[in-house]
N, C-alpha and C positions, 0 to 999 in steps of 0.2 A: 618209080622210086629210084633215086640215084644210087642208093647203096652206100653212100659216103657216111662215115660215122660222124655223129654229132659230138662236138667238143663239149665237155662238161668241166666246170671249175668250182672249187670250194670257195664260198664267200662267208666271211665272218662279219657280223654286224656288231660294232663296238658302240657304246661301252658295255653292251649286254653280254657279249661273248656267244651270241646265237650263231649257228652255222647252218647253211643250206647249200644245195647244189644248184648252180646256174648253168644254163645252156648257152653256148656261143650263138650269137645271132638273135637272141631273145633278150628283151629289156630286163634289167635287173629288177624293176618293179614287178614285172610279170612273173619272173622266176621266183622272187621272194614270196609273192602271193600264192603261187602254186605250192610252195613249201610251208605255208602257214604263217608267214610274216607280212606285215603291212608297212611299207615305206610311204610316208605321207605323199600324196599326189593330188592333183586337180585336173590339169589340162591333158596330161599324158602325151604332149607333143613338144615339150622343151621350151615353152614360152612363159609359163606362170611362175616357175622356180619354186613351187611348193615342195618339191622333192629334193632340193639342193642338199648335197652331202659331200663329204670329203673322202678321197682315197688315201688310206694310210699305207697301204702296200699293194702292189700289183698294177695292172694296166687295163684300161677299158678303151673301147672305140665307140664314139657316138654314132647313132644310126642316121642322124641328119647332118647336113653339111655344116651348119652354124648353129649350135645350141645356144641358148640365151645365157652365155657366160662371158664375163669380161676377160681380157688377157691376164689381168692380175689374178682373178679367180682360178683360171686354168693353171697358172704357175703355182698357186697354193694347193692344187690337187682337187679342186672342186669339180663335181660332176653333176649331171642331171640324170639320175638312174631311170627315169621314165623313157629316156632315149639313149641309154648307154648299155652296151653289152660287154661281157668280160672277154679279155684276150688271155688272161692268166688267172691264177687263184687271186683272190682279193681279200683285203681287210678294209672295210669302210666305216667311217664315223657317222652314225645316224641315230643320235640320242632319242629322237621322236618316234622311232620305229616301235611297232607293237606286235604282239603275237595274236593270232586268231586261234580259237579253240574249236575243233570240230568234234561233234559227238561221235565217239568211237564205239558206241554200243552197237551190237549187231541188229539188223532190221528183223522185226518179228516175222 
């Protein structure tokens, strides 16, 4: 174990106003799912574009060299959260995001 602290960043999903904590180095899709939110996805490798959303504030780093985004989409702030990890706190526009509900009742 390296002992290096893991960076954590607040992420807000608009237009819902939902907030979760994302870990640096982990895809936004994975961090959202861990927190109980679902960002639409299919391939999870940056090619199908099902998860396409837009960054309204903050910065991300894509985990692959060339995600399936055009230069214009990148200029407009589009990202593929299945292969993007936060570098700062974020506000993303993902209207198709949903919440998952976990049974919080204690086990008998």
